[in-house]
N, CA, C and O atoms as a GROMACS GRO file, in nm:
protein
  516
    1CYS      N    1  -1.507   0.664  -0.029
    1CYS     CA    2  -1.594   0.629  -0.157
    1CYS      C    3  -1.576   0.478  -0.264
    1CYS      O    4  -1.637   0.442  -0.365
    2ASN      N    5  -1.439   0.404  -0.170
    2ASN     CA    6  -1.412   0.290  -0.220
    2ASN      C    7  -1.351   0.299  -0.399
    2ASN      O    8  -1.374   0.215  -0.486
    3THR      N    9  -1.280   0.411  -0.413
    3THR     CA   10  -1.221   0.445  -0.513
    3THR      C   11  -1.154   0.379  -0.552
    3THR      O   12  -1.156   0.362  -0.673
    4ARG      N   13  -1.050   0.302  -0.466
    4ARG     CA   14  -0.945   0.266  -0.516
    4ARG      C   15  -0.786   0.344  -0.615
    4ARG      O   16  -0.734   0.324  -0.725
    5PRO      N   17  -0.771   0.395  -0.549
    5PRO     CA   18  -0.708   0.468  -0.571
    5PRO      C   19  -0.535   0.443  -0.660
    5PRO      O   20  -0.469   0.524  -0.726
    6TRP      N   21  -0.513   0.327  -0.632
    6TRP     CA   22  -0.417   0.290  -0.689
    6TRP      C   23  -0.370   0.146  -0.772
    6TRP      O   24  -0.448   0.060  -0.813
    7GLU      N   25  -0.234   0.147  -0.785
    7GLU     CA   26  -0.210   0.070  -0.912
    7GLU      C   27  -0.089  -0.068  -0.846
    7GLU      O   28  -0.072  -0.029  -0.730
    8PHE      N   29  -0.036  -0.149  -0.856
    8PHE     CA   30   0.044  -0.260  -0.780
    8PHE      C   31   0.151  -0.298  -0.925
    8PHE      O   32   0.116  -0.365  -1.022
    9ILE      N   33   0.264  -0.243  -0.907
    9ILE     CA   34   0.396  -0.322  -1.012
    9ILE      C   35   0.464  -0.352  -0.959
    9ILE      O   36   0.534  -0.286  -0.882
   10VAL      N   37   0.468  -0.521  -0.991
   10VAL     CA   38   0.534  -0.620  -0.940
   10VAL      C   39   0.654  -0.645  -0.996
   10VAL      O   40   0.654  -0.711  -1.100
   11VAL      N   41   0.770  -0.602  -0.945
   11VAL     CA   42   0.861  -0.581  -1.034
   11VAL      C   43   0.965  -0.766  -1.002
   11VAL      O   44   1.038  -0.779  -0.904
   12GLU      N   45   0.951  -0.849  -1.078
   12GLU     CA   46   1.032  -1.000  -1.030
   12GLU      C   47   1.132  -0.929  -1.102
   12GLU      O   48   1.198  -0.856  -1.027
   13ASP      N   49   1.163  -0.925  -1.215
   13ASP     CA   50   1.355  -0.946  -1.337
   13ASP      C   51   1.430  -0.847  -1.220
   13ASP      O   52   1.416  -0.729  -1.189
   14LYS      N   53   1.521  -0.962  -1.171
   14LYS     CA   54   1.640  -0.916  -1.155
   14LYS      C   55   1.714  -0.748  -1.157
   14LYS      O   56   1.740  -0.665  -1.070
   15ALA      N   57   1.729  -0.756  -1.326
   15ALA     CA   58   1.820  -0.676  -1.401
   15ALA      C   59   1.729  -0.488  -1.316
   15ALA      O   60   1.774  -0.391  -1.255
   16ARG      N   61   1.601  -0.527  -1.362
   16ARG     CA   62   1.504  -0.387  -1.320
   16ARG      C   63   1.476  -0.354  -1.196
   16ARG      O   64   1.441  -0.241  -1.164
   17ARG      N   65   1.496  -0.500  -1.075
   17ARG     CA   66   1.584  -0.452  -0.949
   17ARG      C   67   1.678  -0.363  -0.918
   17ARG      O   68   1.671  -0.247  -0.878
   18GLU      N   69   1.766  -0.433  -0.942
   18GLU     CA   70   1.897  -0.358  -0.975
   18GLU      C   71   1.888  -0.222  -1.006
   18GLU      O   72   1.874  -0.138  -0.917
   19GLU      N   73   1.896  -0.194  -1.121
   19GLU     CA   74   1.792  -0.078  -1.172
   19GLU      C   75   1.738   0.044  -1.060
   19GLU      O   76   1.769   0.160  -1.033
   20LEU      N   77   1.643  -0.051  -1.018
   20LEU     CA   78   1.549   0.030  -0.902
   20LEU      C   79   1.618   0.059  -0.774
   20LEU      O   80   1.588   0.147  -0.693
   21ALA      N   81   1.740  -0.048  -0.765
   21ALA     CA   82   1.845  -0.023  -0.574
   21ALA      C   83   1.969   0.122  -0.671
   21ALA      O   84   2.048   0.193  -0.609
   22LYS      N   85   1.948   0.127  -0.820
   22LYS     CA   86   2.043   0.262  -0.794
   22LYS      C   87   1.951   0.373  -0.829
   22LYS      O   88   2.000   0.485  -0.812
   23VAL      N   89   1.808   0.369  -0.883
   23VAL     CA   90   1.755   0.489  -0.876
   23VAL      C   91   1.710   0.551  -0.679
   23VAL      O   92   1.698   0.672  -0.660
   24HIS      N   93   1.692   0.450  -0.557
   24HIS     CA   94   1.631   0.508  -0.503
   24HIS      C   95   1.718   0.454  -0.355
   24HIS      O   96   1.697   0.355  -0.286
   25PRO      N   97   1.796   0.535  -0.344
   25PRO     CA   98   1.927   0.521  -0.231
   25PRO      C   99   1.849   0.438  -0.101
   25PRO      O  100   1.917   0.467  -0.002
   26TYR      N  101   1.777   0.380  -0.074
   26TYR     CA  102   1.757   0.282   0.011
   26TYR      C  103   1.677   0.151  -0.018
   26TYR      O  104   1.596   0.104   0.064
   27CYS      N  105   1.708   0.086  -0.156
   27CYS     CA  106   1.647   0.042  -0.165
   27CYS      C  107   1.772  -0.064  -0.242
   27CYS      O  108   1.761  -0.128  -0.347
   28SER      N  109   1.906  -0.054  -0.133
   28SER     CA  110   2.034  -0.110  -0.215
   28SER      C  111   2.022  -0.286  -0.191
   28SER      O  112   2.108  -0.369  -0.219
   29PHE      N  113   1.879  -0.310  -0.126
   29PHE     CA  114   1.900  -0.479  -0.108
   29PHE      C  115   1.821  -0.504  -0.229
   29PHE      O  116   1.853  -0.611  -0.280
   30ALA      N  117   1.722  -0.438  -0.295
   30ALA     CA  118   1.637  -0.474  -0.396
   30ALA      C  119   1.651  -0.581  -0.505
   30ALA      O  120   1.564  -0.648  -0.561
   31PRO      N  121   1.795  -0.579  -0.523
   31PRO     CA  122   1.831  -0.698  -0.602
   31PRO      C  123   1.824  -0.831  -0.564
   31PRO      O  124   1.820  -0.936  -0.628
   32ALA      N  125   1.822  -0.798  -0.413
   32ALA     CA  126   1.859  -0.923  -0.338
   32ALA      C  127   1.677  -1.039  -0.279
   32ALA      O  128   1.650  -1.154  -0.245
   33ALA      N  129   1.615  -0.920  -0.299
   33ALA     CA  130   1.483  -0.953  -0.284
   33ALA      C  131   1.417  -1.011  -0.357
   33ALA      O  132   1.430  -0.966  -0.471
   34SER      N  133   1.311  -1.136  -0.349
   34SER     CA  134   1.226  -1.184  -0.425
   34SER      C  135   1.164  -1.087  -0.543
   34SER      O  136   1.186  -1.104  -0.662
   35LEU      N  137   1.090  -0.995  -0.494
   35LEU     CA  138   1.060  -0.941  -0.589
   35LEU      C  139   1.016  -0.757  -0.515
   35LEU      O  140   1.023  -0.725  -0.396
   36VAL      N  141   0.975  -0.674  -0.624
   36VAL     CA  142   0.935  -0.541  -0.533
   36VAL      C  143   0.807  -0.514  -0.557
   36VAL      O  144   0.756  -0.542  -0.665
   37ILE      N  145   0.767  -0.480  -0.499
   37ILE     CA  146   0.610  -0.447  -0.568
   37ILE      C  147   0.600  -0.258  -0.509
   37ILE      O  148   0.606  -0.232  -0.389
   38VAL      N  149   0.588  -0.184  -0.580
   38VAL     CA  150   0.565  -0.053  -0.604
   38VAL      C  151   0.440   0.007  -0.607
   38VAL      O  152   0.396   0.020  -0.721
   39VAL      N  153   0.382   0.041  -0.532
   39VAL     CA  154   0.258   0.124  -0.492
   39VAL      C  155   0.223   0.231  -0.542
   39VAL      O  156   0.278   0.332  -0.498
   40CYS      N  157   0.127   0.244  -0.644
   40CYS     CA  158   0.177   0.363  -0.687
   40CYS      C  159   0.011   0.429  -0.701
   40CYS      O  160  -0.076   0.346  -0.725
   41GLY      N  161  -0.022   0.547  -0.689
   41GLY     CA  162  -0.104   0.634  -0.658
   41GLY      C  163  -0.224   0.688  -0.806
   41GLY      O  164  -0.168   0.707  -0.914
   42LEU      N  165  -0.353   0.705  -0.798
   42LEU     CA  166  -0.361   0.724  -0.913
   42LEU      C  167  -0.499   0.824  -0.877
   42LEU      O  168  -0.614   0.783  -0.884
   43PRO      N  169  -0.456   0.968  -0.837
   43PRO     CA  170  -0.542   1.067  -0.756
   43PRO      C  171  -0.672   1.077  -0.859
   43PRO      O  172  -0.786   1.065  -0.814
   44GLU      N  173  -0.649   1.097  -0.985
   44GLU     CA  174  -0.764   1.098  -1.060
   44GLU      C  175  -0.904   1.037  -1.012
   44GLU      O  176  -1.012   1.095  -1.026
   45ARG      N  177  -0.886   0.895  -0.944
   45ARG     CA  178  -0.965   0.799  -0.956
   45ARG      C  179  -1.097   0.874  -0.864
   45ARG      O  180  -1.213   0.834  -0.870
   46GLN      N  181  -1.048   0.999  -0.772
   46GLN     CA  182  -1.087   1.058  -0.644
   46GLN      C  183  -1.165   1.200  -0.677
   46GLN      O  184  -1.262   1.248  -0.617
   47GLU      N  185  -1.112   1.237  -0.759
   47GLU     CA  186  -1.142   1.361  -0.795
   47GLU      C  187  -1.316   1.384  -0.800
   47GLU      O  188  -1.359   1.483  -0.741
   48ALA      N  189  -1.406   1.299  -0.865
   48ALA     CA  190  -1.529   1.319  -0.857
   48ALA      C  191  -1.605   1.368  -0.689
   48ALA      O  192  -1.700   1.432  -0.646
   49THR      N  193  -1.458   1.267  -0.626
   49THR     CA  194  -1.564   1.232  -0.530
   49THR      C  195  -1.528   1.371  -0.432
   49THR      O  196  -1.627   1.400  -0.364
   50GLY      N  197  -1.455   1.430  -0.417
   50GLY     CA  198  -1.384   1.561  -0.406
   50GLY      C  199  -1.272   1.527  -0.279
   50GLY      O  200  -1.240   1.597  -0.183
   51GLY      N  201  -1.232   1.409  -0.315
   51GLY     CA  202  -1.163   1.320  -0.181
   51GLY      C  203  -1.023   1.323  -0.269
   51GLY      O  204  -0.939   1.245  -0.225
   52TRP      N  205  -0.990   1.387  -0.366
   52TRP     CA  206  -0.880   1.366  -0.459
   52TRP      C  207  -0.778   1.334  -0.368
   52TRP      O  208  -0.728   1.222  -0.370
   53GLU      N  209  -0.723   1.456  -0.257
   53GLU     CA  210  -0.616   1.444  -0.188
   53GLU      C  211  -0.582   1.355  -0.046
   53GLU      O  212  -0.510   1.374   0.052
   54PHE      N  213  -0.683   1.234  -0.098
   54PHE     CA  214  -0.669   1.156  -0.010
   54PHE      C  215  -0.605   1.044  -0.036
   54PHE      O  216  -0.588   0.963   0.055
   55TRP      N  217  -0.557   1.017  -0.172
   55TRP     CA  218  -0.488   0.912  -0.196
   55TRP      C  219  -0.358   0.881  -0.146
   55TRP      O  220  -0.305   0.787  -0.204
   56PRO      N  221  -0.295   0.934  -0.055
   56PRO     CA  222  -0.188   0.905  -0.021
   56PRO      C  223  -0.222   0.778   0.105
   56PRO      O  224  -0.171   0.670   0.136
   57GLN      N  225  -0.338   0.863   0.156
   57GLN     CA  226  -0.380   0.762   0.257
   57GLN      C  227  -0.388   0.634   0.246
   57GLN      O  228  -0.358   0.547   0.328
   58ASP      N  229  -0.455   0.619   0.085
   58ASP     CA  230  -0.584   0.489   0.094
   58ASP      C  231  -0.444   0.403   0.050
   58ASP      O  232  -0.429   0.297   0.112
   59CYS      N  233  -0.334   0.440  -0.055
   59CYS     CA  234  -0.249   0.385  -0.090
   59CYS      C  235  -0.184   0.308   0.008
   59CYS      O  236  -0.185   0.185   0.002
   60GLY      N  237  -0.092   0.410   0.159
   60GLY     CA  238  -0.054   0.350   0.315
   60GLY      C  239  -0.169   0.264   0.351
   60GLY      O  240  -0.137   0.146   0.339
   61ALA      N  241  -0.264   0.277   0.382
   61ALA     CA  242  -0.361   0.146   0.404
   61ALA      C  243  -0.354   0.035   0.335
   61ALA      O  244  -0.371  -0.072   0.393
   62ALA      N  245  -0.323   0.041   0.177
   62ALA     CA  246  -0.319  -0.088   0.128
   62ALA      C  247  -0.164  -0.147   0.115
   62ALA      O  248  -0.152  -0.268   0.095
   63ILE      N  249  -0.049  -0.064   0.126
   63ILE     CA  250   0.088  -0.079   0.170
   63ILE      C  251   0.094  -0.200   0.295
   63ILE      O  252   0.122  -0.319   0.294
   64GLU      N  253   0.043  -0.085   0.425
   64GLU     CA  254  -0.028  -0.266   0.554
   64GLU      C  255  -0.019  -0.340   0.557
   64GLU      O  256   0.058  -0.429   0.592
   65ASN      N  257  -0.170  -0.308   0.486
   65ASN     CA  258  -0.224  -0.470   0.426
   65ASN      C  259  -0.141  -0.550   0.363
   65ASN      O  260  -0.143  -0.668   0.400
   66LEU      N  261  -0.066  -0.521   0.277
   66LEU     CA  262   0.051  -0.591   0.210
   66LEU      C  263   0.124  -0.652   0.304
   66LEU      O  264   0.139  -0.774   0.310
   67LEU      N  265   0.177  -0.565   0.390
   67LEU     CA  266   0.329  -0.604   0.458
   67LEU      C  267   0.236  -0.680   0.598
   67LEU      O  268   0.314  -0.739   0.673
   68LEU      N  269   0.119  -0.687   0.633
   68LEU     CA  270   0.091  -0.800   0.710
   68LEU      C  271   0.022  -0.925   0.654
   68LEU      O  272  -0.021  -1.022   0.717
   69GLU      N  273   0.023  -0.904   0.531
   69GLU     CA  274  -0.025  -1.057   0.469
   69GLU      C  275   0.105  -1.105   0.445
   69GLU      O  276   0.122  -1.224   0.473
   70ALA      N  277   0.196  -1.047   0.403
   70ALA     CA  278   0.315  -1.090   0.406
   70ALA      C  279   0.398  -1.140   0.499
   70ALA      O  280   0.439  -1.255   0.483
   71TYR      N  281   0.428  -1.083   0.584
   71TYR     CA  282   0.422  -1.122   0.754
   71TYR      C  283   0.352  -1.300   0.768
   71TYR      O  284   0.414  -1.406   0.776
   72ALA      N  285   0.203  -1.273   0.768
   72ALA     CA  286   0.103  -1.402   0.778
   72ALA      C  287   0.192  -1.555   0.665
   72ALA      O  288   0.222  -1.670   0.698
   73LEU      N  289   0.211  -1.468   0.514
   73LEU     CA  290   0.244  -1.570   0.477
   73LEU      C  291   0.418  -1.669   0.487
   73LEU      O  292   0.450  -1.774   0.432
   74GLY      N  293   0.504  -1.570   0.589
   74GLY     CA  294   0.627  -1.605   0.629
   74GLY      C  295   0.704  -1.538   0.558
   74GLY      O  296   0.804  -1.609   0.544
   75TYR      N  297   0.728  -1.388   0.473
   75TYR     CA  298   0.805  -1.331   0.389
   75TYR      C  299   0.849  -1.202   0.549
   75TYR      O  300   0.801  -1.188   0.661
   76GLY      N  301   0.955  -1.139   0.475
   76GLY     CA  302   1.008  -1.089   0.503
   76GLY      C  303   0.981  -0.917   0.403
   76GLY      O  304   0.985  -0.933   0.281
   77THR      N  305   0.964  -0.819   0.435
   77THR     CA  306   0.943  -0.696   0.385
   77THR      C  307   0.973  -0.528   0.420
   77THR      O  308   0.940  -0.499   0.535
   78CYS      N  309   1.009  -0.456   0.370
   78CYS     CA  310   1.061  -0.336   0.372
   78CYS      C  311   0.994  -0.239   0.314
   78CYS      O  312   0.988  -0.257   0.192
   79TRP      N  313   0.941  -0.145   0.349
   79TRP     CA  314   0.850  -0.060   0.270
   79TRP      C  315   0.974   0.087   0.296
   79TRP      O  316   1.022   0.133   0.400
   80CYS      N  317   0.994   0.130   0.135
   80CYS     CA  318   1.034   0.235   0.125
   80CYS      C  319   1.006   0.335   0.070
   80CYS      O  320   0.998   0.316  -0.051
   81GLY      N  321   0.980   0.469   0.111
   81GLY     CA  322   0.904   0.567   0.060
   81GLY      C  323   1.018   0.642  -0.070
   81GLY      O  324   1.137   0.674  -0.062
   82VAL      N  325   0.892   0.652  -0.219
   82VAL     CA  326   0.920   0.712  -0.286
   82VAL      C  327   0.818   0.854  -0.315
   82VAL      O  328   0.875   0.945  -0.376
   83TYR      N  329   0.733   0.868  -0.292
   83TYR     CA  330   0.678   0.983  -0.322
   83TYR      C  331   0.675   1.059  -0.161
   83TYR      O  332   0.683   0.975  -0.072
   84PRO      N  333   0.665   1.202  -0.113
   84PRO     CA  334   0.675   1.321  -0.232
   84PRO      C  335   0.822   1.332  -0.244
   84PRO      O  336   0.871   1.433  -0.194
   85ASN      N  337   0.906   1.241  -0.303
   85ASN     CA  338   1.028   1.304  -0.336
   85ASN      C  339   1.016   1.338  -0.485
   85ASN      O  340   1.007   1.245  -0.566
   86PRO      N  341   1.014   1.453  -0.523
   86PRO     CA  342   0.979   1.482  -0.691
   86PRO      C  343   1.111   1.320  -0.773
   86PRO      O  344   1.087   1.218  -0.836
   87GLU      N  345   1.237   1.385  -0.723
   87GLU     CA  346   1.326   1.265  -0.793
   87GLU      C  347   1.300   1.121  -0.782
   87GLU      O  348   1.286   1.049  -0.880
   88ARG      N  349   1.296   1.093  -0.699
   88ARG     CA  350   1.234   0.966  -0.689
   88ARG      C  351   1.091   0.915  -0.750
   88ARG      O  352   1.062   0.822  -0.826
   89VAL      N  353   1.053   0.966  -0.717
   89VAL     CA  354   0.916   1.004  -0.802
   89VAL      C  355   0.927   0.991  -1.010
   89VAL      O  356   0.862   0.931  -1.096
   90ARG      N  357   1.015   1.061  -1.011
   90ARG     CA  358   1.024   1.047  -1.160
   90ARG      C  359   1.118   0.983  -1.256
   90ARG      O  360   1.123   0.978  -1.379
   91ALA      N  361   1.219   0.917  -1.120
   91ALA     CA  362   1.299   0.797  -1.167
   91ALA      C  363   1.231   0.638  -1.152
   91ALA      O  364   1.271   0.536  -1.207
   92LEU      N  365   1.129   0.651  -1.070
   92LEU     CA  366   1.064   0.471  -1.070
   92LEU      C  367   0.970   0.493  -1.211
   92LEU      O  368   0.939   0.404  -1.290
   93GLN      N  369   0.932   0.647  -1.222
   93GLN     CA  370   0.786   0.638  -1.328
   93GLN      C  371   0.891   0.612  -1.457
   93GLN      O  372   0.849   0.524  -1.533
   94GLU      N  373   1.001   0.663  -1.489
   94GLU     CA  374   1.119   0.652  -1.608
   94GLU      C  375   1.173   0.506  -1.612
   94GLU      O  376   1.209   0.461  -1.720
   95LEU      N  377   1.180   0.425  -1.493
   95LEU     CA  378   1.206   0.292  -1.486
   95LEU      C  379   1.109   0.209  -1.527
   95LEU      O  380   1.153   0.115  -1.593
   96LEU      N  381   0.968   0.211  -1.508
   96LEU     CA  382   0.851   0.158  -1.454
   96LEU      C  383   0.780   0.188  -1.598
   96LEU      O  384   0.691   0.107  -1.622
   97GLY      N  385   0.798   0.269  -1.679
   97GLY     CA  386   0.746   0.331  -1.779
   97GLY      C  387   0.605   0.381  -1.769
   97GLY      O  388   0.536   0.410  -1.867
   98ILE      N  389   0.569   0.388  -1.653
   98ILE     CA  390   0.407   0.434  -1.584
   98ILE      C  391   0.408   0.596  -1.578
   98ILE      O  392   0.507   0.669  -1.576
   99THR      N  393   0.258   0.636  -1.574
   99THR     CA  394   0.226   0.815  -1.531
   99THR      C  395   0.175   0.805  -1.379
   99THR      O  396   0.184   0.898  -1.299
  100SER      N  397   0.122   0.684  -1.351
  100SER     CA  398   0.053   0.666  -1.214
  100SER      C  399   0.194   0.733  -1.107
  100SER      O  400   0.305   0.737  -1.161
  101THR      N  401   0.183   0.775  -0.982
  101THR     CA  402   0.265   0.844  -0.894
  101THR      C  403   0.317   0.668  -0.779
  101THR      O  404   0.252   0.571  -0.740
  102PRO      N  405   0.422   0.699  -0.770
  102PRO     CA  406   0.487   0.587  -0.729
  102PRO      C  407   0.515   0.608  -0.567
  102PRO      O  408   0.616   0.663  -0.523
  103LEU      N  409   0.419   0.562  -0.495
  103LEU     CA  410   0.401   0.621  -0.333
  103LEU      C  411   0.565   0.541  -0.253
  103LEU      O  412   0.659   0.584  -0.186
  104ALA      N  413   0.521   0.394  -0.317
  104ALA     CA  414   0.676   0.331  -0.215
  104ALA      C  415   0.708   0.221  -0.295
  104ALA      O  416   0.648   0.218  -0.403
  105ALA      N  417   0.808   0.103  -0.265
  105ALA     CA  418   0.860   0.038  -0.303
  105ALA      C  419   0.849  -0.079  -0.206
  105ALA      O  420   0.923  -0.057  -0.110
  106VAL      N  421   0.792  -0.182  -0.196
  106VAL     CA  422   0.768  -0.319  -0.124
  106VAL      C  423   0.890  -0.397  -0.141
  106VAL      O  424   0.885  -0.481  -0.231
  107ALA      N  425   0.989  -0.387  -0.080
  107ALA     CA  426   1.071  -0.532  -0.086
  107ALA      C  427   1.008  -0.624  -0.042
  107ALA      O  428   0.916  -0.580   0.027
  108VAL      N  429   1.010  -0.772  -0.049
  108VAL     CA  430   0.944  -0.918  -0.074
  108VAL      C  431   1.043  -0.991  -0.068
  108VAL      O  432   1.132  -0.983  -0.153
  109GLY      N  433   1.047  -1.109   0.073
  109GLY     CA  434   1.172  -1.220   0.051
  109GLY      C  435   1.200  -1.268   0.128
  109GLY      O  436   1.158  -1.207   0.227
  110ALA      N  437   1.255  -1.357   0.157
  110ALA     CA  438   1.279  -1.447   0.276
  110ALA      C  439   1.327  -1.340   0.396
  110ALA      O  440   1.370  -1.235   0.348
  111PRO      N  441   1.328  -1.344   0.473
  111PRO     CA  442   1.389  -1.258   0.611
  111PRO      C  443   1.483  -1.300   0.611
  111PRO      O  444   1.496  -1.422   0.609
  112ALA      N  445   1.641  -1.174   0.613
  112ALA     CA  446   1.741  -1.250   0.682
  112ALA      C  447   1.747  -1.227   0.807
  112ALA      O  448   1.814  -1.328   0.823
  113GLU      N  449   1.741  -1.202   0.870
  113GLU     CA  450   1.660  -1.173   1.015
  113GLU      C  451   1.512  -1.200   1.082
  113GLU      O  452   1.401  -1.194   1.031
  114SER      N  453   1.546  -1.225   1.197
  114SER     CA  454   1.414  -1.252   1.261
  114SER      C  455   1.489  -1.139   1.416
  114SER      O  456   1.556  -1.167   1.516
  115PRO      N  457   1.431  -1.008   1.361
  115PRO     CA  458   1.497  -0.934   1.543
  115PRO      C  459   1.361  -0.906   1.632
  115PRO      O  460   1.249  -0.876   1.591
  116ALA      N  461   1.389  -0.918   1.714
  116ALA     CA  462   1.273  -0.928   1.835
  116ALA      C  463   1.207  -0.769   1.877
  116ALA      O  464   1.263  -0.660   1.884
  117ALA      N  465   1.105  -0.798   1.894
  117ALA     CA  466   1.024  -0.670   1.872
  117ALA      C  467   1.072  -0.537   1.969
  117ALA      O  468   1.089  -0.545   2.090
  118ARG      N  469   1.086  -0.440   1.905
  118ARG     CA  470   1.117  -0.319   1.966
  118ARG      C  471   0.983  -0.252   1.995
  118ARG      O  472   0.893  -0.227   1.915
  119GLY      N  473   0.988  -0.223   2.144
  119GLY     CA  474   0.860  -0.150   2.238
  119GLY      C  475   0.825  -0.012   2.202
  119GLY      O  476   0.826   0.074   2.290
  120PHE      N  477   0.794   0.017   2.078
  120PHE     CA  478   0.754   0.159   2.030
  120PHE      C  479   0.639   0.241   2.106
  120PHE      O  480   0.612   0.360   2.087
  121PHE      N  481   0.574   0.152   2.199
  121PHE     CA  482   0.469   0.176   2.257
  121PHE      C  483   0.481   0.278   2.337
  121PHE      O  484   0.571   0.256   2.418
  122ASP      N  485   0.418   0.407   2.356
  122ASP     CA  486   0.484   0.506   2.474
  122ASP      C  487   0.335   0.577   2.477
  122ASP      O  488   0.278   0.655   2.401
  123GLU      N  489   0.302   0.518   2.588
  123GLU     CA  490   0.245   0.586   2.689
  123GLU      C  491   0.167   0.741   2.664
  123GLU      O  492   0.056   0.789   2.643
  124ARG      N  493   0.290   0.772   2.680
  124ARG     CA  494   0.260   0.947   2.712
  124ARG      C  495   0.233   0.976   2.603
  124ARG      O  496   0.250   1.098   2.602
  125LYS      N  497   0.196   0.942   2.490
  125LYS     CA  498   0.161   1.021   2.360
  125LYS      C  499  -0.011   0.916   2.324
  125LYS      O  500  -0.076   0.912   2.220
  126VAL      N  501  -0.035   0.854   2.445
  126VAL     CA  502  -0.193   0.789   2.426
  126VAL      C  503  -0.290   0.905   2.511
  126VAL      O  504  -0.251   0.963   2.612
  127ARG      N  505  -0.405   0.922   2.456
  127ARG     CA  506  -0.460   1.051   2.594
  127ARG      C  507  -0.644   0.964   2.564
  127ARG      O  508  -0.715   0.925   2.471
  128PHE      N  509  -0.644   0.972   2.712
  128PHE     CA  510  -0.814   0.892   2.714
  128PHE      C  511  -0.908   1.014   2.734
  128PHE      O  512  -0.878   1.111   2.804
  129LEU      N  513  -1.019   1.002   2.670
  129LEU     CA  514  -1.083   1.111   2.682
  129LEU      C  515  -1.226   1.077   2.705
  129LEU      O  516  -1.309   1.167   2.719
   0.00000   0.00000   0.00000
C-alpha cells in the first residue's frame, strides 16, 4: 500500500558512531566508516492497511536497495542487525533519541577490501514447478 514505514537516521558524527560501536557488539568498525545509516521501522503507518506486521520486510527491502546503490557508487557497506533484539533496539533508541524501531545499522564507507564473490548459490534449494 506504499505506506513507507521507515525513517533513516544518518550518523555522521564520529563520537556518536563510537557510542554506537559500544552498544552494538557487531558494529566495532562504525567509527572507521564514513557514516552509519540506521534504518528504523514505523509500524503504525501500516495499521490502517491491515498489514502492520510487514514493516520489517519493507525496511529490509529499503536496506537492500541502499546496499545496491552504495555498491554502484563505489562504497562498501555492512548491514548490522538490530531488531528484534530488544536490548539493541533500546540502546539505539536511547543513543539516537528516537521512538521508532531500529531494524538495522548500515555502515557505509570506502571498502577496506574487495573479496572475490563467494558462490552461495545452491541449486538444490531451488525448485522448479
